[in-house]
N, C-alpha and C positions, 0 to 999 in steps of 0.2 A: 428628455429626459430628468425631474428633476432627483437628486439625489438625498433620497428622507432619511439622517444620521440625527442619532441620539449622542451625548457626552459621553456614556456610560459604552456602546456602541463604538464610540470612538478609542475611548480609553484598553478595550479590550481587543480591539485590531492592531491596538499600539501593539501589545504585550506579543499578538502572533508575531510580526514584523522584526521584532525584539527575539523571537525563537529563531524566526529564518536569519538573522543577523547570528546567533549565536551558534547556528548549526555551520555555518557557512566560514566562522574564525578555524574548523578543523577541517572542513571540506570546500578544498580552496576550486575554482576554477569548474567547478559544477551546479551552479546557481540556479538552473533549471530540474535538476535532480532534488533537491533538496526545497526547492518548490514544489514537485510532487507528492514529497516526503511529507510535505504539511497540509498537504490538500485529503492526503491520505488521512490523518487524524483528523483535522476538520468536519471531513464526511462522515469519520466512524468507519470507516474502512482499512482494508489491509494491500499492503504493497510488498508487488514479487519484484525480488532482483534477479535478472538473467542476465549473470556475467562472470568472470574469470576468476580467480584465488588474486587478491591483496590490491583492490583498487580502489577499500574505502569503507564493504561495506560495512562492516564491525562496526566501525568509529561513526558510520551516520546513524547507525542505529542507537547507541550508547550516546550519543551528540544529543539526541531529540530527548534520548530519558533524562538527560540529564539537564537537559533547557527548561522542562517541564516539572521539575524535579520527581520526577517516577520512580520505581525500583525498574531493575533491567536485571533480565536475565538472560542467555544464548545456550541453544540447545545443537548440538551437533549430531546430524541425523548419520546413522547408519544402519547398515544393512537388519541391526537385530534390535537395535532398538523397539521397544513394545511400546503400546498404550500408556501402562503403568508410569512409565519413563516418563513422560513427559504433564501428563492430566493428575498424578497421585493415588493411592492407593490406600485401603485398610489395615492399618497397623495394628497387630494384637500387644496392647499395653499390659504386663505381667503387674503392673506395680497398683493399676487401674481393673485389672480384671475384668476388660472389655476392648474390644475394638475401637480406633480412631481413625479417621483422616487424615492423611499426612499431603497435605500438598504439594504438587509435583509445580516445578519450572514454568509452567504455563498464569500460574498467578502471580502474574508481574505484570506493572502497568505498560511497558516493552518489552518482547520477544524476539530475539531473533531466531529463525528458525531457519539454522544452516543447512545447506545442502541437501532439502527437503525431496528431491529427487532419488536420492541413496535408501530411503528408509522402504517400509513396503505400504501396502496398500492400504493394508489395516490400520497400519501407525498414521499414515494420510488423513487417512477419514475421518479417525479419533479427533486428530488436530483441528483439521477444516471444517467440522463439526462446532467442536468448540468456539471457533474462530465468529461464525455465524450467529449462536446461539448466543456467544457470553455467558456460556455457565456450564462446569462440569458435572454431569454425573455421575455416582458412582453408588452400588450397590443400594439405588432407587434414593439415594441423597443428592438434590444438588446442590452445588455451589457457585455463587454469583463468581464471574471474574472482575476485576477491576474496571472503574470507569473513571477514565478512557483508559481504551486497553488498544494496542496496536501493534500487530505485527509485521514484522520483515522481514517477508521467505527469501532464500537465495536460492539457486538452483546455477550449474555450471552448463551452458547450452551448449559447449563441446564437446563435452564426454557422455559416454553413452552406455559404455560397460559396467557391471553392473548395477545400474539406474533404474529405476522404477519410475515412468514420464508419468507426471499429471494428466488425470484423464480429463475430457472437457469440461464435466460439469462440476469437478473440485478447479481446475481453473478459474470459471465462474465466480468463484466464491472471493477473488482478488479484484481488489475495486481498478488500482493499476497493476500497470506491469512496465518497466524500463530495466533502463543500465548505467552504470557509471562511464565505463567506457576509464580507456587511460589518459591521463590530463597532457596536454600540449607542455610542449617545453619549456615555456616562460614559468607555468604551472610547478612541474615537477622543480621547477631549479628551486621556488620556493619553498616546497617542500622537503627539498632534501637540506636547503639554509637554514629551516627553522625546525629540522626535523619529527617531523610532524609522523606519528604511527596513532595505531588504536588507543594507547594509555593516555593518549592528546587530548581526547576525548573528557574526561577523568577528572580535568581541571575546571572545569566548565561550572561555572557558578546559576542555577536556575534563574532563570528571563518572566517566567510565567506558571501558577500553579492550577492544577487541576481544576481547582474550580473555577479559573478563568478559561478552560478550554472547552467547560461545558457550556459556559454562556456564550462562547463564540461558537459552539456547535449549535444552540440554538437560535444565535442571527442568523445564519447559514441556511437554514433551513425557512428563513423569512424571507430569502433574495428571491425576486423578483422576476418570472420569466415570461414577458409576453407571448401571447397568443400567436402570431408567426413566429418568433424565436422558438417555442417549441414544436412548433408543425414543419420546422426546416429541422430542430434536431430527429423529431422520428421520418421523416423524409431522408437523412442519413440512415437511421439504423434499418428503415425498408427498405431501401437500396442495399443491404450487405443480406438481405435473406432474400433477395428476386438475382440478385447476382450468380451465374453460370460457372463464376472463380471461384465460388467458395459452395465448400460441403455443408455449411452453417452457416447460417446468419444471426445475430443478435440474437436475445433471449428478454424477453421483458423485464427479468435484471438488468441486463444488463443497459438496455436503455433508462432504465429507472436511475441505476449506477452514473452514471455519465449526467441525468440531470443531478444528480446530488453533489456532482465533483466541479462540475461547472457553478451551479450555485457557491462552493469553500473556494473556488480561484476566484469567483469576481467578486466575494468577499476578502479576499485577500488583497486582490487589488485595489481594493476603495470604492470598491460600487454599490448598490443595493440591489441591482437590475444583473443580469445575462447578459451578455454579447454575443452575437455569430465567431466569432473571436476566440471568444472562452469554448466554443462548441469544435472549434475548430483546434485548438491548444491539445484536445485533451481526446478527439475524437479517437487516431490509432494507440497512447495508452492504454487508452479505458477500453478498447473493442476488441483488439487485435488479438490478445490471447483467449480470447471468448470464442475463436473458428479456426478452422483449417482451409486453407484451400483442397479446392480442389487437384492441385498441379500432381501438389507434391505429397497431400496426406502425411508428410510427416510432424514431429515436433519437433523445436530445437532450433539452432543460428537457419537452417533455411530456411524453415518454413514461417520464419518469423517474419524474416525481411521480404518472402512472399506476401503475406499473410498485407505486412504494413505498406507495402507499394499496390496492391488493391484497395486496399481505404483509401490510400494517398488520392491511387484514382479516383473512387467515389466522391470524395471531398471536391474535385478537382470539374467534377461533371456535373453537382449540386450549386442550384441557382442561390446564390447566397440574399437574402428578406435586406432590405433596404432600409 
């Protein structure tokens, strides 16, 4: 298949690659994670990082924000965080003798929702609804969120005391789930030598603007999926629904998000069409958090490994189109 490109598309794609390279200056040895963050941004979705503290989650979110010249806010969730702490609230102004809306930290281009599983279901629901709707409604007034808008949420899968695990319908709002993990010795040596820390991302210069990100998103939606490629995607999704090892299969929202994510990955990798390898590469990050294994029935590290193993088996057993 011939690759159909335009000079404008090529220029925008080069800016997206510059974004990737910029972020990898401070997130060392984790190119695949950075690639998934870029895919989330291009596909208009959100990213869930399940990881232990101190591996670079804040640095990743701040580096993306700095690279796209966007505002950045970090929300530290606790059990007493309420929706107004995130969304904002109506505040009475004595000077104006009227109420006015004071925006919360969610009104930023890139939001780090840190330890989202430490806050109440009511607060989680308020955040996730805003993520989906791309707007906040307070006192019957609707307020649009920035465009582009990216939430990178984190949770520690090893801690369960005092947490509120996200239910399946809330996890379904995230485009991708992944983890950063420990660096290898060589990478950690570089981190120590260069003294890289979260504030290192503040020194990054913007390499792409929000208009160019919106242009790239438009190009992503035009990425072509041949009928046999789309059929392959749907066969994989159907296999999750018929598996006797899963209590829930992927929803139609899951299959749609898998499509959008593969289009973004194909665009990032320099093509205007999706390959089976794109689907295989994103099958686990897009779908694993949307289902629960029948054997464990648990959230967290144990269930993550189990569901990923089940999905890997489905990938191995499903014929790949030629």
